[in-house]
C-alpha positions as CSV (number, residue, x, y, z in Angstrom):
1,M,-1.6,-8.2,9.7
2,R,-0.9,-5.9,12.7
3,L,1.9,-4.3,10.7
4,A,-0.5,-3.5,8.0
5,V,-2.9,-1.9,10.5
6,S,0.0,0.1,11.9
7,L,0.8,1.4,8.5
8,A,-2.8,2.3,7.9
9,L,-2.8,4.6,10.9
10,L,0.4,6.4,9.9
11,L,-0.1,9.9,8.7
12,V,3.4,11.5,8.8
13,A,5.3,11.7,5.6
14,F,9.1,10.9,5.5
15,P,11.2,13.0,3.0
16,A,12.1,10.3,0.5
17,T,10.6,8.7,-2.7
18,A,7.9,6.2,-2.1
19,S,7.2,3.1,-4.0
20,E,4.4,3.5,-6.6
21,W,1.9,1.6,-8.7
22,A,0.1,2.7,-11.8
23,G,1.3,6.3,-11.3
24,I,0.0,6.5,-7.7
25,E,2.7,7.5,-5.3
26,P,1.8,8.1,-1.6
27,G,2.7,11.6,-0.5
28,I,2.8,12.9,-4.1
29,T,-0.4,11.9,-5.9
30,T,-3.5,14.0,-5.5
31,I,-7.2,13.2,-5.3
32,S,-7.8,14.7,-8.8
33,L,-5.0,12.6,-10.3
34,V,-6.5,9.4,-8.9
35,R,-10.0,10.4,-10.1
36,D,-8.6,11.2,-13.6
37,R,-6.8,7.9,-13.8
38,F,-9.4,5.5,-12.2
39,G,-12.7,7.5,-12.3
40,Q,-15.2,7.6,-9.4
41,P,-14.8,4.9,-6.7
42,S,-17.3,2.2,-5.9
43,K,-17.5,3.5,-2.3
44,E,-16.3,6.6,-0.5
45,T,-16.0,6.9,3.3
46,R,-14.7,9.7,5.5
47,P,-12.9,8.1,8.5
48,K,-11.2,10.1,11.3
49,V,-7.6,8.9,11.6
50,E,-5.4,10.2,14.5
51,G,-7.8,13.2,14.9
52,Y,-7.8,14.1,11.2
53,D,-10.7,14.0,8.8
54,T,-9.6,11.7,6.0
55,L,-11.1,10.3,2.8
56,Q,-11.0,6.7,1.6
57,W,-12.0,5.5,-1.9
58,V,-12.6,1.8,-2.7
59,Y,-12.6,0.5,-6.2
60,E,-14.0,-3.0,-6.6
61,G,-16.0,-5.0,-9.2
62,A,-16.1,-3.2,-12.5
63,E,-14.4,-0.1,-11.1
64,A,-11.3,-2.0,-9.9
65,P,-8.3,-2.0,-12.2
66,G,-7.6,-5.1,-14.3
67,G,-6.1,-8.0,-12.2
68,I,-7.2,-6.4,-8.9
69,T,-10.1,-7.5,-6.8
70,R,-10.1,-4.4,-4.7
71,M,-8.1,-1.2,-4.6
72,T,-8.3,1.2,-1.6
73,V,-6.9,4.7,-1.7
74,D,-6.6,6.6,1.6
75,F,-6.1,10.3,1.4
76,G,-4.8,12.8,4.0
77,I,-1.2,13.0,5.2
78,V,0.9,15.3,7.5
79,E,3.8,16.7,5.6
80,G,6.3,19.2,7.1
81,G,3.9,19.7,10.0
82,T,1.0,20.6,7.7
83,Y,-2.0,18.3,7.1
84,K,-2.7,17.8,3.4
85,P,-6.1,16.2,2.9
86,N,-5.8,15.8,-0.9
87,L,-2.6,13.7,-1.0
88,V,-2.6,9.9,-1.1
89,R,-1.5,8.4,2.2
90,L,-1.9,4.7,1.4
91,L,-2.7,2.6,-1.6
92,T,-3.8,-0.9,-0.9
93,L,-4.2,-3.5,-3.6
94,E,-5.8,-6.9,-3.3
95,P,-4.7,-8.7,-6.4
96,K,-6.4,-11.6,-8.1
97,P,-4.6,-14.9,-7.8
98,L,-1.6,-15.4,-10.2
99,V,-1.3,-11.6,-10.9
100,F,1.5,-10.7,-8.4
101,G,3.6,-13.8,-7.7
102,K,6.7,-13.5,-5.4
103,E,9.1,-13.4,-8.3
104,T,7.1,-10.8,-10.2
105,V,7.0,-8.6,-7.1
106,I,10.8,-8.8,-6.6
107,Q,11.4,-8.2,-10.3
108,G,9.2,-5.1,-10.1
109,W,10.3,-3.5,-6.8
110,G,13.7,-5.2,-6.1
111,V,14.9,-7.2,-3.2
112,P,13.0,-6.4,0.0
113,D,14.7,-4.8,3.0
114,G,13.0,-7.2,5.3
115,V,11.0,-10.4,5.5
116,R,8.5,-11.4,8.2
117,D,7.2,-14.9,8.7
118,N,3.6,-14.8,9.7
119,K,1.9,-17.2,12.2
120,D,-0.3,-18.7,9.4
121,G,2.8,-19.8,7.4
122,S,2.6,-16.9,5.0
123,S,5.3,-14.2,4.7
124,T,5.4,-10.5,4.4
125,L,8.1,-8.6,2.3
126,I,8.9,-5.1,3.4
127,W,10.6,-2.3,1.6
128,K,11.8,0.9,3.3
129,E,10.5,2.9,0.3
130,G,7.0,2.2,1.6
131,L,5.9,-1.2,0.2
132,L,4.6,-4.1,2.2
133,V,3.4,-7.2,0.4
134,I,1.6,-10.1,2.2
135,F,1.6,-13.4,0.5
136,D,-0.8,-16.4,0.6
137,R,0.0,-19.5,2.8
138,E,2.0,-21.1,-0.1
139,N,4.0,-17.8,-0.3
140,K,3.4,-17.7,-4.1
141,D,0.8,-15.0,-4.7
142,A,0.4,-11.6,-3.1
143,V,-2.9,-11.2,-1.3
144,S,-2.3,-7.6,-0.2
145,M,0.1,-4.9,-1.4
146,I,0.3,-1.7,0.7
147,F,2.0,1.3,-0.7
148,S,2.9,4.1,1.7
149,V,5.4,6.9,2.2
150,P,8.9,5.5,3.1
151,Q,8.9,3.8,6.5
152,P,11.6,3.0,9.1
153,L,12.4,-0.7,9.0
154,S,11.5,-2.2,12.4
155,I,12.5,-5.8,11.8
156,A,15.8,-7.4,11.1
157,P,16.6,-7.5,7.4
158,A,16.6,-10.9,5.7
159,A,16.8,-12.3,2.3
160,P,13.5,-13.5,0.7
161,K,12.7,-17.2,0.7
162,P,12.6,-18.7,-2.8
């Protein structure tokens, strides 16, 4: 979970293609595109992150996309030394059970670049392209999917557990 929090604080974009979901690609997608695709959020906050005024939209309940309990979109990213407040920095999905199983995730985004075993018995799959997926204790269903700009891999690469 600390890895997820670290990603949430990251503002600097890396020059590579990020993983995406439903047409939302961190570092590329704008506020207006998210609004056009998903409408107004259930909740809007304006947190300060690393000294920058950012924007966070949360979609839950009837506003959440199908199969998703909560979708959080964080805006504001530093790119090429310039702060761009209208670009997606992070997209966090909290899928409903049985929506994103481990096999489905690997089929959709490929073999991960790293696997981390968590203290609670769950695992986290990590892709350098900017996707981090945390699974339940049975390692069957994704409980959180975090899409960001590409990230340097800071753990030893490993093959996913079946």
